C-alpha positions as CSV (number, residue, x, y, z in Angstrom):
1,X,11.0,3.2,2.2
2,X,11.4,6.8,1.2
3,X,14.7,8.4,2.1
4,X,15.7,12.0,1.4
5,X,18.9,13.9,1.9
6,X,17.4,16.2,4.5
7,X,14.0,14.8,5.5
8,X,11.4,17.2,7.0
9,X,11.8,17.5,10.7
10,X,9.2,15.7,12.7
11,X,6.6,18.3,13.8
12,X,7.7,18.0,17.4
13,X,5.5,19.8,19.8
14,X,2.2,18.0,20.4
15,X,0.9,21.5,21.4
16,X,2.3,23.1,18.2
17,X,-0.2,24.1,15.6
18,X,0.3,22.1,12.4
19,X,-0.6,23.0,8.9
20,X,-1.8,19.7,7.2
21,X,-3.3,18.7,3.9
22,X,-5.3,15.6,3.0
23,X,-6.9,13.8,0.1
24,X,-10.0,11.5,0.6
25,X,-11.4,9.2,-2.0
26,X,-13.4,6.0,-2.2
27,X,-14.2,3.7,-5.2
28,X,-17.6,5.2,-5.9
29,X,-16.9,8.7,-4.6
30,X,-20.3,9.3,-3.2
31,X,-20.4,9.1,0.6
32,X,-17.2,7.9,2.3
33,X,-15.1,10.5,0.5
34,X,-16.9,13.4,2.0
35,X,-17.5,11.9,5.4
36,X,-13.8,11.2,5.8
37,X,-13.1,14.8,4.7
38,X,-15.5,16.2,7.3
39,X,-14.2,14.0,10.1
40,X,-10.6,15.1,9.4
41,X,-11.6,18.7,9.5
42,X,-13.5,18.2,12.8
43,X,-10.5,16.3,14.3
44,X,-8.0,19.0,13.2
45,X,-10.2,21.7,14.8
46,X,-10.5,19.7,18.0
47,X,-6.7,19.3,18.2
48,X,-5.9,22.9,17.3
49,X,-4.5,22.3,13.9
50,X,-5.2,23.7,10.4
51,X,-6.1,21.4,7.5
52,X,-7.2,21.6,3.9
53,X,-8.9,18.5,2.4
54,X,-9.2,17.7,-1.3
55,X,-12.0,15.3,-2.1
56,X,-11.8,13.1,-5.2
57,X,-15.5,12.1,-5.6
58,X,-17.8,11.3,-8.5
59,X,-18.2,15.0,-9.1
60,X,-14.4,15.3,-9.6
61,X,-11.7,16.8,-7.5
62,X,-13.0,19.6,-5.2
63,X,-11.1,21.9,-2.9
64,X,-8.0,21.0,-4.9
65,X,-4.7,21.4,-3.2
66,X,-2.5,24.1,-4.8
67,X,1.3,23.9,-5.2
68,X,1.5,26.5,-2.4
69,X,-0.7,24.4,-0.1
70,X,1.6,21.4,-0.7
71,X,4.7,23.5,-0.2
72,X,3.6,24.8,3.1
73,X,2.2,21.6,4.6
74,X,3.8,19.9,7.6
75,X,2.2,16.6,6.6
76,X,-0.1,14.8,4.2
77,X,-2.9,12.3,5.0
78,X,-4.3,10.2,2.2
79,X,-7.5,8.4,3.3
80,X,-8.5,6.5,0.2
81,X,-9.6,3.1,-1.1
82,X,-8.5,3.8,-4.6
83,X,-5.2,5.0,-6.1
84,X,-4.2,8.5,-5.3
85,X,-1.1,9.7,-7.0
86,X,1.5,10.9,-4.5
87,X,4.1,12.5,-6.9
88,X,3.1,16.0,-5.9
89,X,3.8,15.2,-2.3
90,X,7.5,14.4,-2.8
91,X,9.6,15.4,0.2
92,X,6.6,15.5,2.5
93,X,5.6,13.2,5.3
94,X,2.8,11.1,3.8
95,X,0.4,8.8,5.7
96,X,-1.7,6.5,3.5
97,X,-4.7,4.7,5.0
98,X,-8.1,3.5,3.9
99,X,-11.0,5.9,3.7
100,X,-12.7,4.2,6.7
101,X,-9.7,5.1,8.8
102,X,-10.4,8.7,8.0
103,X,-14.0,8.4,9.2
104,X,-13.4,6.4,12.4
105,X,-9.9,7.4,13.5
106,X,-9.4,10.9,12.3
107,X,-7.7,12.2,15.4
108,X,-5.3,9.3,15.5
109,X,-4.3,9.9,11.9
110,X,-3.5,13.5,12.7
111,X,-1.2,12.3,15.5
112,X,0.3,9.6,13.3
113,X,1.2,11.9,10.4
114,X,4.0,13.3,12.6
115,X,5.9,10.1,12.2
116,X,4.9,9.2,8.7
117,X,7.6,8.3,6.2
118,X,8.9,11.0,3.8
119,X,7.6,10.2,0.3
120,X,10.2,10.4,-2.5
121,X,9.5,9.4,-6.1
122,X,12.2,7.6,-8.2
123,X,15.0,9.9,-9.1
124,X,13.7,12.7,-7.0
125,X,11.1,13.7,-9.6
126,X,8.4,16.1,-8.4
127,X,4.8,16.2,-9.4
128,X,3.3,19.3,-10.7
129,X,-0.4,19.9,-10.3
130,X,-3.1,17.9,-8.7
131,X,-3.9,16.0,-11.9
132,X,-0.3,15.2,-12.7
133,X,0.5,11.6,-12.8
134,X,-3.0,10.4,-12.0
135,X,-3.7,7.0,-13.5
136,X,-5.7,7.1,-16.7
137,X,-6.6,3.7,-18.2
138,X,-3.5,1.7,-18.9
139,X,-0.9,4.2,-17.9
140,X,0.0,7.4,-16.2
141,X,0.2,11.0,-17.4
142,X,3.5,12.2,-18.7
143,X,4.3,14.2,-15.7
144,X,3.7,11.7,-12.9
145,X,4.0,8.2,-14.3
146,X,7.1,7.5,-12.3
147,X,5.3,8.6,-9.2
148,X,2.6,6.1,-9.8
149,X,5.1,3.4,-10.5
150,X,7.1,4.2,-7.4
151,X,4.0,4.5,-5.2
152,X,2.9,1.1,-6.3
153,X,6.3,-0.4,-5.7
154,X,6.5,1.2,-2.2
155,X,3.0,-0.3,-1.4
156,X,4.4,-3.8,-2.2
157,X,7.5,-3.2,-0.2
158,X,5.6,-1.9,2.9
159,X,3.6,-5.1,3.0
160,X,6.6,-7.3,2.3
161,X,8.8,-6.0,5.1
162,X,7.1,-7.8,8.0
163,X,7.5,-11.1,6.2
164,X,11.2,-10.5,5.6
165,X,11.8,-9.5,9.2
166,X,9.7,-12.2,10.8
167,X,10.8,-14.9,8.5
168,X,14.5,-13.9,8.7
169,X,14.7,-13.5,12.4
170,X,12.9,-16.8,13.1
171,X,15.3,-18.6,10.9
172,X,18.3,-16.9,12.5
173,X,17.1,-17.5,16.0
174,X,16.3,-21.1,15.3
175,X,19.8,-21.7,13.9
176,X,21.4,-19.9,16.8
177,X,19.5,-21.7,19.6
178,X,18.6,-25.0,18.0
179,X,21.4,-25.7,15.5
180,X,23.9,-28.4,16.3
181,X,27.5,-27.8,15.1
182,X,28.7,-30.4,12.7
183,X,32.3,-31.6,12.3
184,X,32.5,-29.8,9.0
185,X,31.5,-26.5,10.6
186,X,27.8,-26.5,9.5
187,X,24.7,-26.2,11.6
188,X,21.9,-28.8,11.6
189,X,18.6,-28.5,13.4
190,X,17.3,-32.0,14.4
191,X,14.1,-33.0,12.6
192,X,11.0,-32.9,14.8
193,X,12.6,-30.6,17.4
194,X,11.0,-27.4,18.7
195,X,13.6,-25.2,16.9
196,X,13.0,-27.1,13.6
197,X,9.4,-26.0,13.8
198,X,10.4,-22.4,14.4
199,X,12.8,-22.7,11.4
200,X,9.9,-24.0,9.2
201,X,7.6,-21.2,10.3
202,X,10.3,-18.7,9.4
203,X,10.8,-20.4,6.1
204,X,7.1,-20.0,5.3
205,X,7.5,-16.3,6.0
206,X,10.3,-16.1,3.5
207,X,8.3,-18.0,0.9
208,X,5.3,-15.7,1.3
209,X,7.3,-12.4,1.1
210,X,7.7,-12.6,-2.7
211,X,4.0,-13.2,-3.5
212,X,3.1,-10.5,-1.0
213,X,5.4,-8.0,-2.8
214,X,3.9,-8.8,-6.1
215,X,0.3,-8.8,-4.9
216,X,0.4,-5.5,-3.2
217,X,2.2,-3.8,-6.1
218,X,-0.8,-5.0,-8.2
219,X,-3.2,-3.9,-5.6
220,X,-1.9,-0.4,-5.5
221,X,-2.3,-0.1,-9.3
222,X,-5.8,-1.6,-9.8
223,X,-7.3,-2.2,-6.3
224,X,-8.7,-5.5,-5.0
225,X,-9.3,-7.3,-8.2
226,X,-5.6,-7.2,-8.9
227,X,-4.5,-8.7,-5.5
228,X,-5.1,-12.4,-6.4
229,X,-3.4,-12.3,-9.9
230,X,-0.5,-10.3,-8.3
231,X,0.0,-12.8,-5.5
232,X,-0.3,-15.9,-7.6
233,X,1.9,-14.4,-10.2
234,X,4.5,-13.7,-7.5
235,X,4.4,-17.3,-6.3
236,X,4.9,-18.5,-9.9
237,X,7.8,-16.1,-10.4
238,X,9.4,-17.6,-7.3
239,X,8.8,-21.2,-8.2
240,X,11.4,-22.1,-10.9
241,X,10.1,-25.7,-11.2
242,X,7.1,-24.3,-13.0
243,X,9.2,-23.2,-15.9
244,X,12.1,-25.7,-15.8
245,X,14.5,-23.5,-13.9
246,X,16.6,-24.5,-10.9
247,X,15.8,-21.2,-9.3
248,X,12.9,-18.8,-9.2
249,X,13.0,-15.3,-10.4
250,X,13.0,-13.9,-6.9
251,X,12.0,-10.4,-5.9
252,X,12.8,-9.0,-9.4
253,X,10.4,-11.5,-10.9
254,X,7.8,-10.5,-8.3
255,X,8.1,-6.8,-9.3
256,X,7.5,-7.8,-12.9
257,X,4.4,-9.9,-12.1
258,X,3.1,-7.2,-9.8
259,X,3.1,-4.6,-12.5
260,X,1.9,-7.1,-15.1
261,X,-1.1,-8.1,-13.0
262,X,-2.0,-4.5,-12.1
263,X,-2.0,-3.2,-15.6
264,X,-3.7,-6.3,-16.9
265,X,-6.5,-5.7,-14.5
266,X,-6.7,-2.0,-15.5
267,X,-6.9,-3.1,-19.2
268,X,-9.7,-5.6,-18.5
269,X,-11.6,-3.0,-16.5
270,X,-11.8,-0.8,-19.6
271,X,-13.7,-3.4,-21.5
272,X,-17.4,-2.5,-21.7
273,X,-19.7,-5.3,-20.6
274,X,-23.5,-5.7,-20.3
275,X,-25.0,-4.3,-17.1
276,X,-25.8,-7.7,-15.7
277,X,-22.2,-8.7,-15.8
278,X,-20.8,-5.7,-14.1
279,X,-21.4,-6.7,-10.4
280,X,-19.4,-9.9,-10.9
281,X,-16.5,-8.3,-12.8
282,X,-14.4,-7.3,-9.8
283,X,-14.9,-10.6,-7.8
284,X,-15.0,-13.3,-10.5
285,X,-14.3,-12.2,-14.1
286,X,-11.4,-9.9,-13.7
287,X,-9.4,-11.9,-11.1
288,X,-9.9,-15.2,-13.0
289,X,-8.9,-13.8,-16.4
290,X,-6.0,-11.7,-15.2
291,X,-4.6,-14.6,-13.0
292,X,-4.6,-17.0,-15.9
293,X,-3.1,-14.5,-18.3
294,X,-0.3,-13.4,-16.0
295,X,0.5,-16.9,-14.8
296,X,0.6,-18.4,-18.3
297,X,2.5,-15.5,-19.7
298,X,5.2,-15.8,-17.0
299,X,5.5,-19.6,-17.4
300,X,5.6,-19.7,-21.2
301,X,7.2,-16.4,-22.1
302,X,9.3,-15.1,-19.3
303,X,10.2,-18.4,-17.6
304,X,12.2,-19.8,-20.5
305,X,14.7,-16.9,-20.7
306,X,15.2,-17.2,-16.9
307,X,15.9,-20.9,-17.2
308,X,18.3,-20.2,-20.1
309,X,20.2,-17.6,-18.1
310,X,20.5,-19.9,-15.2
311,X,21.9,-22.7,-17.3
312,X,24.4,-20.5,-19.3
313,X,25.6,-18.6,-16.3
314,X,26.6,-21.8,-14.7
315,X,28.6,-22.9,-17.8
316,X,30.2,-19.5,-18.0
317,X,31.3,-19.6,-14.4
318,X,32.8,-23.0,-14.9
319,X,35.1,-21.4,-17.6
320,X,36.4,-18.8,-15.1
321,X,37.7,-21.3,-12.5
322,X,41.2,-21.3,-14.1
323,X,41.5,-17.5,-14.3
324,X,42.5,-15.0,-11.6
325,X,41.1,-15.7,-8.1
326,X,40.4,-12.0,-7.7
327,X,38.4,-11.8,-11.0
328,X,36.4,-14.9,-10.1
329,X,35.7,-13.3,-6.7
330,X,34.5,-10.1,-8.2
331,X,32.2,-11.9,-10.6
332,X,30.7,-14.2,-7.8
333,X,30.4,-11.2,-5.5
334,X,28.5,-9.2,-8.1
335,X,26.2,-12.1,-8.8
336,X,25.5,-12.9,-5.1
337,X,24.6,-9.3,-4.4
338,X,22.6,-8.6,-7.5
339,X,19.2,-10.2,-6.9
340,X,19.5,-11.7,-3.4
341,X,17.9,-15.0,-3.8
342,X,17.0,-14.7,-7.5
343,X,18.4,-16.7,-10.4
344,X,21.7,-14.8,-10.6
345,X,22.3,-15.1,-6.9
346,X,21.3,-18.8,-6.9
347,X,23.6,-19.5,-9.9
348,X,26.6,-18.2,-8.1
349,X,25.7,-19.9,-4.8
350,X,25.1,-23.3,-6.3
351,X,28.3,-23.0,-8.3
352,X,30.3,-22.4,-5.2
353,X,28.4,-25.1,-3.2
354,X,29.1,-27.7,-5.9
355,X,32.8,-27.1,-5.5
356,X,33.0,-27.2,-1.7
357,X,34.7,-30.6,-1.6
358,X,37.1,-30.0,-4.5
359,X,37.8,-26.2,-4.4
360,X,36.6,-24.6,-1.1
361,X,38.2,-21.3,-2.1
362,X,35.3,-20.7,-4.5
363,X,32.8,-21.1,-1.7
364,X,34.9,-18.9,0.4
365,X,34.4,-16.0,-2.1
366,X,30.7,-16.6,-2.1
367,X,30.6,-16.9,1.7
368,X,32.2,-13.5,2.1
369,X,29.8,-11.8,-0.3
370,X,26.6,-13.4,1.0
371,X,26.2,-11.2,4.1
372,X,27.4,-7.9,2.6
373,X,24.0,-6.6,1.3
374,X,22.1,-6.9,4.6
375,X,25.1,-5.9,6.7
376,X,25.8,-2.9,4.4
377,X,22.2,-1.7,4.3
378,X,21.9,-2.1,8.1
379,X,25.2,-0.1,8.6
380,X,23.9,2.7,6.3
381,X,20.8,3.1,8.6
382,X,23.2,3.5,11.5
383,X,25.7,5.8,9.9
384,X,23.1,8.3,8.5
385,X,20.0,7.8,10.6
386,X,18.6,11.1,9.4
387,X,18.2,9.7,5.9
388,X,15.8,7.0,7.1
389,X,12.4,6.9,8.8
390,X,11.7,4.8,11.8
391,X,10.5,1.7,9.9
392,X,13.7,1.7,7.8
393,X,15.9,2.0,10.8
394,X,14.1,-0.9,12.5
395,X,14.4,-2.9,9.3
396,X,18.1,-2.0,9.2
397,X,18.7,-3.5,12.7
398,X,16.9,-6.7,11.6
399,X,19.1,-6.8,8.4
400,X,22.3,-6.6,10.5
401,X,21.1,-9.7,12.5
402,X,20.2,-11.6,9.3
403,X,23.5,-10.7,7.7
404,X,25.4,-12.2,10.6
405,X,23.6,-15.5,9.8
406,X,24.2,-15.2,6.1
407,X,20.6,-14.4,5.1
408,X,21.1,-12.1,2.0
409,X,17.4,-11.6,1.7
410,X,17.5,-9.2,4.6
411,X,18.4,-6.5,2.1
412,X,15.5,-7.1,-0.2
413,X,13.2,-4.4,1.3
414,X,15.9,-1.7,0.6
415,X,16.6,-3.0,-2.9
416,X,12.9,-3.3,-3.8
417,X,12.2,0.3,-2.6
418,X,15.3,1.9,-4.3
419,X,16.7,-0.5,-6.8
420,X,18.7,2.1,-8.8
421,X,20.6,3.1,-5.7
422,X,20.7,0.0,-3.5
423,X,21.5,-2.8,-6.0
424,X,24.6,-1.0,-7.4
425,X,25.8,-0.4,-3.8
426,X,25.2,-4.0,-2.9
427,X,27.0,-5.2,-5.9
428,X,30.0,-2.9,-5.3
429,X,30.4,-4.3,-1.7
430,X,29.9,-7.9,-2.8
431,X,32.5,-7.6,-5.5
432,X,35.0,-6.1,-3.1
433,X,34.4,-8.8,-0.5
434,X,34.6,-11.6,-3.1
435,X,37.8,-10.2,-4.5
436,X,39.5,-9.9,-1.1
437,X,38.5,-13.4,-0.2
438,X,39.7,-14.8,-3.5
439,X,43.1,-13.0,-3.2
440,X,43.5,-14.3,0.4
441,X,42.5,-17.8,-0.6
442,X,39.8,-18.0,2.1
443,X,38.2,-21.4,2.2
444,X,34.7,-22.3,3.3
445,X,33.9,-26.0,3.8
446,X,30.1,-25.7,4.0
447,X,27.6,-24.4,1.5
448,X,26.6,-21.3,3.6
449,X,28.0,-17.8,4.2
450,X,28.2,-15.0,6.7
451,X,30.1,-14.5,9.9
452,X,28.3,-17.5,11.5
453,X,30.2,-20.0,9.4
454,X,33.5,-18.6,10.7
455,X,32.3,-18.6,14.3
456,X,31.4,-22.3,13.9
457,X,34.8,-23.2,12.5
458,X,33.9,-23.9,8.8
459,X,36.3,-21.2,7.5
460,X,40.0,-21.4,6.9
461,X,41.6,-17.9,6.8
462,X,39.2,-16.4,9.4
463,X,41.0,-13.0,9.8
464,X,40.9,-12.2,6.1
465,X,37.4,-13.6,5.8
466,X,36.2,-10.9,8.4
467,X,38.4,-8.3,6.7
468,X,36.7,-9.0,3.4
469,X,33.2,-8.8,4.9
470,X,34.0,-5.6,6.8
471,X,35.4,-3.8,3.8
472,X,32.6,-5.0,1.6
473,X,30.0,-3.9,4.2
474,X,31.6,-0.5,4.4
475,X,31.7,-0.1,0.7
476,X,28.0,-1.0,0.4
477,X,27.0,1.3,3.3
478,X,29.0,4.3,2.0
479,X,27.9,3.9,-1.6
480,X,24.2,3.6,-0.5
481,X,24.5,6.8,1.6
482,X,26.3,8.7,-1.2
483,X,23.7,7.7,-3.9
484,X,20.8,8.5,-1.6
485,X,22.3,11.9,-0.8
486,X,23.0,12.8,-4.4
487,X,19.5,11.7,-5.5
488,X,17.5,13.1,-2.6
489,X,15.6,16.4,-2.7
490,X,17.0,19.5,-1.0
491,X,16.2,20.8,2.4
492,X,12.8,22.3,3.1
493,X,11.5,24.5,5.9
494,X,8.2,23.3,7.3
495,X,5.8,26.2,7.0
496,X,2.2,26.3,8.5
497,X,-0.8,26.5,6.2
498,X,-1.9,30.1,6.2
499,X,-5.0,30.7,8.3
500,X,-7.9,32.4,6.7
501,X,-8.4,36.0,7.7
502,X,-12.0,35.4,9.0
503,X,-12.4,33.0,11.8
504,X,-8.8,31.8,11.8
505,X,-9.5,28.7,9.8
506,X,-7.4,27.1,7.1
507,X,-8.2,27.9,3.5
508,X,-10.7,25.5,2.2
509,X,-12.1,24.3,5.6
510,X,-15.8,24.4,5.8
511,X,-17.2,26.5,8.6
512,X,-19.0,24.7,11.5
513,X,-22.7,24.5,11.5
514,X,-24.7,27.3,13.1
515,X,-25.9,27.1,16.6
516,X,-29.6,26.8,17.4
517,X,-30.9,24.8,14.5
518,X,-27.7,23.1,13.3
519,X,-27.2,23.5,9.6
520,X,-30.7,24.8,9.0
521,X,-31.0,26.8,5.8
522,X,-33.3,29.7,5.1
523,X,-34.9,27.8,2.3
524,X,-35.7,24.8,4.6
525,X,-37.1,27.1,7.3
526,X,-39.3,28.9,4.7
527,X,-40.7,25.6,3.4
528,X,-41.4,24.3,6.8
529,X,-43.2,27.4,7.8
530,X,-45.4,27.3,4.7
531,X,-46.4,23.7,5.6
532,X,-45.6,22.4,2.1
533,X,-43.8,19.2,1.5
534,X,-40.1,20.2,1.5
535,X,-37.9,19.6,-1.5
536,X,-35.0,17.4,-0.4
537,X,-31.8,16.9,-2.3
538,X,-33.2,18.6,-5.5
539,X,-36.0,16.1,-5.5
540,X,-33.8,13.0,-5.4
541,X,-35.5,12.0,-2.1
542,X,-39.3,12.3,-1.8
543,X,-42.1,11.0,0.4
544,X,-42.2,7.8,-1.8
545,X,-38.5,7.0,-0.9
546,X,-38.9,7.4,2.8
547,X,-39.8,4.5,5.1
548,X,-40.1,5.0,8.8
549,X,-39.4,1.4,9.9
550,X,-37.5,-1.2,8.0
551,X,-38.8,-4.7,8.2
552,X,-35.4,-6.3,7.4
553,X,-33.2,-7.6,10.1
554,X,-29.9,-8.2,8.2
555,X,-27.9,-6.3,5.6
556,X,-28.8,-8.1,2.4
557,X,-32.5,-8.0,3.2
558,X,-32.2,-4.3,4.0
559,X,-30.5,-3.6,0.7
560,X,-33.3,-5.4,-1.2
561,X,-36.0,-3.6,0.8
562,X,-34.4,-0.2,0.1
563,X,-34.1,-1.1,-3.7
564,X,-37.8,-1.9,-3.7
565,X,-38.5,1.4,-2.0
566,X,-36.6,3.3,-4.7
567,X,-38.5,1.3,-7.4
568,X,-41.7,2.9,-6.2
569,X,-40.6,6.0,-8.1
570,X,-40.8,4.3,-11.4
571,X,-37.2,5.3,-12.1
572,X,-35.6,1.9,-11.3
573,X,-35.3,-0.1,-14.5
574,X,-33.8,-3.3,-12.9
575,X,-34.4,-4.0,-9.2
576,X,-32.1,-7.1,-9.2
577,X,-29.4,-5.1,-11.0
578,X,-29.7,-2.4,-8.3
579,X,-29.4,-5.0,-5.6
580,X,-26.4,-6.7,-7.2
581,X,-24.6,-3.3,-7.7
582,X,-25.0,-2.5,-4.0
583,X,-23.9,-5.9,-2.8
584,X,-20.9,-5.7,-5.1
585,X,-20.0,-2.4,-3.4
586,X,-20.3,-4.0,0.0
587,X,-17.7,-6.6,-1.2
588,X,-15.3,-3.8,-1.8
589,X,-15.8,-2.6,1.8
590,X,-18.7,-2.0,4.1
591,X,-20.8,1.0,3.7
592,X,-21.6,0.9,7.4
593,X,-20.0,4.2,8.5
594,X,-20.4,3.8,12.2
595,X,-22.4,6.0,14.6
596,X,-25.5,4.2,13.6
597,X,-25.3,5.1,9.9
598,X,-25.2,3.0,6.7
599,X,-25.1,4.5,3.2
600,X,-25.3,1.6,0.6
601,X,-24.6,3.2,-2.7
602,X,-23.8,2.4,-6.3
603,X,-23.3,3.9,-9.7
604,X,-25.5,1.8,-12.0
605,X,-27.6,2.0,-15.0
606,X,-30.3,0.1,-13.1
607,X,-31.7,3.6,-12.4
608,X,-32.6,6.2,-14.9
609,X,-32.1,9.2,-12.6
610,X,-30.3,9.8,-9.3
611,X,-32.3,8.5,-6.4
612,X,-32.0,8.6,-2.6
613,X,-34.0,6.5,-0.2
614,X,-34.1,6.7,3.6
615,X,-35.3,4.3,6.2
616,X,-35.0,3.8,10.0
617,X,-34.4,0.6,11.9
618,X,-35.6,0.6,15.5
619,X,-33.4,-2.4,16.5
620,X,-30.5,-1.5,14.2
621,X,-29.0,-3.8,11.5
622,X,-25.5,-5.2,11.7
623,X,-23.6,-3.6,8.8
624,X,-20.0,-4.3,9.6
625,X,-19.1,-0.8,10.8
626,X,-15.7,-0.5,12.3
627,X,-17.1,1.0,15.6
628,X,-19.5,-2.0,15.9
629,X,-22.6,0.0,16.0
630,X,-25.7,-1.4,14.2
631,X,-27.2,0.9,11.5
632,X,-30.4,2.7,12.5
633,X,-30.3,5.3,9.8
634,X,-30.0,3.8,6.3
635,X,-29.7,5.8,3.1
636,X,-29.5,4.2,-0.3
637,X,-28.0,6.3,-3.0
638,X,-28.2,5.2,-6.7
639,X,-27.0,7.2,-9.6
640,X,-26.7,6.3,-13.3
641,X,-23.2,5.8,-14.7
642,X,-23.6,9.0,-16.8
643,X,-24.4,11.1,-13.7
644,X,-20.8,11.6,-12.5
645,X,-20.2,15.3,-12.3
646,X,-24.0,16.0,-11.9
647,X,-25.1,18.6,-9.4
648,X,-27.1,15.9,-7.7
649,X,-23.9,14.3,-6.5
650,X,-22.8,17.6,-5.0
651,X,-25.9,17.5,-2.9
652,X,-25.3,13.9,-1.9
653,X,-21.9,14.9,-0.7
654,X,-23.5,17.5,1.5
655,X,-25.7,14.7,2.9
656,X,-22.7,12.6,3.8
657,X,-21.2,15.6,5.6
658,X,-24.4,16.5,7.4
659,X,-24.8,13.0,8.9
660,X,-21.7,13.7,11.0
661,X,-23.8,16.1,13.1
662,X,-25.0,14.2,16.1
663,X,-27.9,16.6,16.7
664,X,-29.0,16.1,13.1
665,X,-29.0,12.3,13.4
666,X,-30.9,12.5,16.7
667,X,-33.7,14.6,15.1
668,X,-33.9,12.1,12.2
669,X,-34.4,9.3,14.7
670,X,-37.0,11.2,16.7
671,X,-39.0,12.7,13.8
672,X,-42.6,11.4,14.3
673,X,-43.7,11.0,10.7
674,X,-42.6,11.2,7.1
675,X,-43.2,14.9,6.7
676,X,-41.1,15.6,9.8
677,X,-38.3,13.4,8.4
678,X,-38.4,15.3,5.2
679,X,-38.2,18.7,7.0
680,X,-35.1,17.6,8.9
681,X,-33.5,16.3,5.7
682,X,-34.4,19.5,3.9
683,X,-31.7,21.2,6.0
684,X,-29.1,19.5,3.7
685,X,-30.2,21.5,0.7
């Protein structure tokens, strides 16, 4: 969630010309990066908008977005399967998707960016240039580290929100419709009933939200290899029994394990290993080592202090029972609202629950504070709707509903996204509610909280109970709004990206291919006229690396056949290594680009020079493309690790773009022989 004091106005008119910017990137930076860029440019043209796209490929960042480009942009699209720092886009509407989305749904992305959330780094810090804050090894640059941290945290929160909402609402609905009031005012759902099953499903959602938060924080930092250690680490953090604690570490523990897992994976990635080990690093070695390291570290190092805190907080609270009721209410309210289900919250709750039969006033203080965080955050989204994007407002409504049923965790998405602002606001409201309930001697005879317990008759002193909740909720909401307003960036005026003087195109947008012979270059035409074998991609692709008809009928066999085709050049030092490297890339995400194209590719020392192979499949090979089309045009690109930044890669980027031309693809399919195929491909450069 990314609030700002005065968020950019939604670009309203669907007929209004927008000035957009975008960044595309994929793990290897060879094909998908450039095809997504080209698709976005084409889609923007078709919809009548301007766009400038920065590509972060193996040859480095090209068409780099300037500060002026960013300042004038109406929205930002990031289509990437690796980390792209967002600090420089603070205050802008930023839509983040996978690179495949940029290739297959470019027009939809341009429409969706209108409603994208406004990105705001922690503390309102703004990134400087395009390289500022990009992740390097174990950390971030001095200028943008906080942007990287905040972006990773927001990634976890965005994936956690559905679990919070679904789990919380299922629990609340099952209690409302299936709970049977008890003489003491509590609610019990009969075992084996339909509503008990609904409750259990919701409870699973709540249990999963903490691992999901941790896992996707780690994923944002170090990509897929970090997902498993992040999620398992989050589960460990939330399971206190693993480290002798009566309560897990909750969402704060999940944030810790998420960052631990992410940076542990980054560190392991830096270790140089033999070439034959590299293909299994992201799917076996890195996840196993990092999961064991993070899990054991939390259990044996971080878990013991958590257990110690839980034990000593309980003893300390016991010493406060003879003091002022208001002071005890303040302390309990602060603890209840601090970590919302974590060890501090659980300590206060279990302390009050243990005194229900002997001193129900203590539980009354807890019961008043329990609903304040979700109710207060929900109220904030109602009071100042302009500070929140659509997803936050929807989460706020769900939080109000959960707050009524005493589900404090309804506020976790807000606290996880903006801990420095939301947690103090929650604690202020919780302290006020607890103090008022203590002064009014409110009693709660059941170990639960929220307005629902008063509605069911478990509370003595109902009027003051509701007064305590109402005032606490107002304090939390107003404090949240105030802190957000003080910390948010100033207003901005959306300005269109300036159109280029010639042709009315945005700066940095590649001109469309020429009519007649699309994309044909003078050099290619000259070579063809002379009848000599054309030079394709600076010699990376030759007659020896072209096959008119693939024999393979499935993806793995096709990759092996293409590797053997490249080996005919004598520049493949390890055929099996080349196959493994390409299969490992497929694990990260299919290289089937749709529209009958597949470009398996890898950076590997199994080749001594950059190589490109091309083959056709008459029947087509299932490659897992999002549009479901089988691959009939298959290119294999293999470059040595040391070739990043080489001019060859620049030419390969041109190939990826050129393949988006339907006429170019059709002529490749219809070329009668190898020479004709090479002449078509020579149009690339």
